[in-house]
C-alpha positions in Angstrom: 149.9 121.9 143.6 150.3 118.4 142.4 153.5 116.0 144.2 156.1 115.0 142.2 155.4 111.3 142.8 151.5 112.1 141.0 150.5 112.7 137.2 149.3 115.8 137.1 146.9 115.2 134.2 145.5 112.4 136.5 145.4 115.1 139.7 143.3 117.5 137.6 140.8 114.3 136.9 140.8 113.6 140.2 137.7 114.6 141.5 135.9 114.7 137.8 133.1 111.5 137.6 132.1 111.4 134.6 134.8 112.5 131.4 134.6 113.1 127.8 137.8 111.6 125.7 137.9 112.8 122.5 140.1 113.1 119.2 140.6 116.4 118.1 141.8 115.9 114.7 139.3 113.0 113.0 139.8 110.1 111.8 141.9 107.1 114.4 142.8 110.6 117.1 140.3 108.9 119.6 142.5 105.9 119.6 145.5 108.2 120.9 143.0 109.1 123.8 142.4 105.1 124.3 145.0 105.0 127.3 144.1 107.7 129.3 140.0 106.5 128.8 141.1 103.0 129.9 143.0 104.1 133.1 140.3 106.4 134.2 137.5 103.8 133.5 139.6 101.7 135.8 140.1 103.8 138.3 135.9 103.8 138.3 135.1 107.2 136.5 132.3 107.0 133.9 134.1 107.6 130.5 132.5 108.8 127.3 134.1 108.6 123.8 133.9 111.1 121.1 135.7 111.5 117.8 135.8 114.4 115.2 135.3 112.1 112.4 136.4 111.1 109.0 133.7 108.8 108.3 130.5 109.0 105.6 128.2 110.0 108.7 125.7 111.5 106.4 124.2 108.6 105.3 123.5 107.0 108.6 119.9 106.8 109.6 118.0 109.0 111.8 117.9 107.0 114.7 121.9 107.1 114.9 121.6 110.7 115.9 121.2 111.6 119.4 120.9 115.6 118.6 122.0 117.2 115.8 125.8 117.0 114.7 126.3 113.6 117.2 126.1 110.3 116.4 126.3 107.3 118.2 128.6 104.6 116.8 128.2 101.0 118.0 129.9 97.9 116.9 127.2 97.4 114.2 126.7 101.1 112.4 127.1 100.6 108.9 128.6 97.7 108.6 129.2 98.5 105.0 131.3 100.8 105.3 135.3 99.9 105.1 136.6 102.7 106.8 135.2 103.6 110.0 137.5 104.0 112.9 135.1 105.0 115.5 133.1 101.9 114.5 136.1 99.4 114.8 137.1 101.3 118.1 133.9 100.1 119.4 134.3 96.7 118.2 137.4 96.5 120.2 136.0 98.3 123.3 132.7 95.0 123.0 135.3 92.4 122.6 137.0 93.6 126.0 133.9 94.4 128.2 134.0 98.0 128.0 130.9 100.4 126.9 130.9 100.2 123.6 129.8 103.2 122.5 132.0 105.9 120.6 130.0 109.4 119.7 131.2 110.9 116.1 130.8 114.5 115.1 130.6 115.2 111.6 133.4 117.8 110.0 132.1 121.2 110.5 132.9 124.1 111.7 133.7 126.4 114.9 130.2 127.4 115.9 128.5 123.8 114.9 131.0 122.1 116.5 131.0 123.9 119.7 126.7 123.2 119.6 127.4 119.5 119.5 129.8 119.2 122.2 127.7 121.5 124.3 124.5 119.1 123.7 126.8 116.2 124.5 128.5 117.7 127.8 124.7 118.4 128.9 123.3 114.8 128.2 126.0 113.0 130.1 126.9 115.8 132.8 130.2 115.9 131.7 133.1 117.6 134.7 136.0 116.9 132.6 137.0 117.1 128.9 140.5 115.5 127.7 140.9 116.1 124.1 143.5 114.3 122.4 145.7 114.8 119.2 147.7 111.9 117.8 150.9 114.1 117.1 151.8 117.8 117.8 150.2 120.1 115.3 147.7 121.2 117.7 150.6 122.8 119.6 151.6 124.9 116.9 150.4 128.7 117.6 150.5 129.5 113.4 153.4 130.9 112.9 155.9 128.1 112.5 157.2 127.3 109.2 155.2 124.6 108.9 152.0 123.7 110.7 151.0 120.4 109.9 147.2 119.5 109.4 145.8 121.8 111.7 142.1 122.8 110.7 140.6 119.8 112.8 142.5 120.3 115.8 142.1 123.9 116.2 138.4 123.7 115.3 138.2 121.5 118.1 140.1 123.6 120.3 138.6 126.5 119.4 134.9 124.6 120.0 135.9 124.2 123.5 137.4 127.0 124.5 134.2 129.2 125.2 132.8 126.4 127.3 134.0 127.3 130.4 131.8 126.3 132.6 133.1 122.7 132.0 135.4 122.2 135.3 138.8 120.7 133.6 139.1 120.8 129.7 142.7 119.3 129.1 144.4 118.8 126.1 147.0 115.8 125.4 149.3 115.4 122.5 150.7 112.2 121.8 153.1 110.7 119.1 156.0 113.1 119.1 157.9 113.5 115.8 154.9 111.5 113.6 153.7 115.3 112.3 157.6 115.7 110.5 156.1 114.2 107.6 153.9 117.2 107.3 156.1 120.1 107.9 156.5 120.5 111.8 159.5 121.7 112.7 159.7 119.7 116.2 162.0 122.0 117.7 159.2 124.5 117.4 156.9 122.3 119.2 159.4 122.8 121.8 159.4 125.7 121.9 155.6 126.3 122.0 155.8 123.6 125.3 158.4 125.8 127.1 156.3 129.3 126.4 153.1 126.8 127.9 155.2 125.9 130.6 156.0 129.8 131.5 152.6 130.9 131.3 151.4 127.9 133.4 149.6 125.6 131.0 152.0 123.2 130.7 151.3 120.1 132.9 154.1 118.0 132.0 154.6 114.6 130.6 154.3 110.8 131.0 154.9 108.1 128.9 152.5 105.1 127.4 154.1 101.5 129.0 153.6 98.3 127.7 154.4 97.3 131.4 150.9 99.0 132.7 147.4 97.3 131.6 146.4 100.1 129.5 149.6 100.4 127.4 149.3 96.9 127.0 145.7 97.3 125.5 146.3 100.3 123.7 148.9 98.0 121.6 145.8 95.5 121.0 143.7 98.2 120.1 145.6 99.4 117.3 146.4 96.0 116.0 143.0 95.5 116.1 142.1 98.6 114.3 144.9 97.6 111.5 143.2 94.3 111.3 139.5 96.0 110.9 140.8 98.7 107.9 143.8 96.8 106.4 143.7 99.4 103.4 143.9 102.6 105.5 145.2 101.8 109.0 146.4 104.9 111.2 150.1 105.7 110.8 149.9 107.8 113.8 148.5 105.2 115.9 150.7 102.9 114.5 153.7 104.5 115.2 153.0 105.3 118.6 152.1 101.5 119.5 155.4 100.6 117.7 157.4 102.9 120.4 155.3 101.8 123.2 156.4 98.0 122.0 159.9 99.5 121.8 160.9 99.2 118.6 163.4 101.8 116.5 163.4 103.2 113.4 162.3 102.8 110.3 159.6 100.6 111.2 157.2 99.4 108.3 154.0 98.1 109.4 151.9 99.0 106.4 152.3 99.4 102.6 150.9 103.2 103.4 154.8 104.3 104.4 156.2 101.9 102.2 157.7 105.2 100.1 158.9 107.0 103.3 161.6 106.3 105.7 160.0 106.4 109.9 161.4 107.5 112.6 159.5 105.7 115.4 161.5 106.3 118.7 160.3 106.3 122.4 159.5 110.1 122.3 156.3 109.1 120.4 155.2 107.3 123.3 155.1 110.2 125.6 152.4 111.9 126.5 152.3 115.7 126.4 149.4 117.6 128.7 147.8 121.0 128.7 145.4 123.2 129.9 142.8 123.6 127.0 142.2 127.8 127.6 146.0 128.1 128.1 146.4 126.8 124.6 143.6 128.3 122.8 145.1 131.8 124.2 147.9 130.8 122.1 146.8 130.4 118.9 147.4 133.4 116.7 144.3 133.0 114.7 141.6 131.1 116.8 139.6 134.7 116.5 139.2 134.1 112.5 137.9 130.9 112.5 135.4 131.5 115.5 132.3 132.3 113.2 132.9 129.2 111.0 130.5 127.0 109.8 131.9 124.6 107.4 135.5 123.1 107.5 136.3 124.5 104.1 135.5 127.9 106.0 138.1 127.0 108.4 140.8 126.4 105.5 140.1 129.3 104.0 140.4 131.5 107.2 144.1 129.8 108.0 145.4 130.2 104.7 144.3 133.6 104.5 145.9 134.0 107.9 149.4 132.5 106.7 149.3 134.8 103.7 149.5 137.9 106.0 152.2 136.0 108.3 156.3 136.0 109.1 156.6 132.6 110.0 159.6 131.4 112.0 161.9 129.3 110.0 162.2 125.9 110.9 165.1 125.0 113.5 166.5 121.2 114.2 167.0 119.6 117.3 171.0 119.9 117.8 171.5 116.5 120.1 
């Protein structure tokens, strides 16, 4: 049992030597895992980064693929592509003297994504995986009134759920509140976290603080990413970084949100940590997406499940 003065997430990773920190939901999700990855690097761990990618990977040359469905992204990858979060992160890592490689998976279904994870884990002899979601829709079990955008998140969870020979498989959700725009009821998020606590799968929460080296570097990395992709900056990570800076309320940092009212607040900097196996066990449709090969199949299976399901109504947080 972990002592109160230690962090349960990092306590689980204390004996791990080679750790994969992966973005669950595509795009900039890998940035949400950067504070954890940097902390592990600063402890002397070997850390690898991966991302379920929204970038145009199909046009990458053969030499960029180390195994099927795993591309190696460096600061010089596809310089002609304007939107490439993994390349932006590789460039930031190089600027700060860290290993400047991010692995990228294409948008695929559970079976090929599991094979890609398996190959990457075996290649680097990974003994722990931390799957990170920028937002909270990874915590939706399927019967909530609104699920947000769960397809990529739960494909990642399902892909890793069967890899039970990896000693530690953990999930981190950071950015509480950002998914309200996509219909997520955060009262139901809290209800789900309480259920995971009862089942022993919740590992507590901690905040990304600007007073820490990792927190300050995260804020810098998000600013760098916004400069690299000015037309499509990450709203999620921009909101988290604003919260880390102590900003509050309708903080507008991109024209993409000019017609929306944001509610940046300190809860957005909290990292909620879970055991992946416990989280996977609570998802009501995980078996339905098990045999998918394409992301559109995942979408169809979730839609079919939703058509048959009586949903829990949205709730408001009463204080």
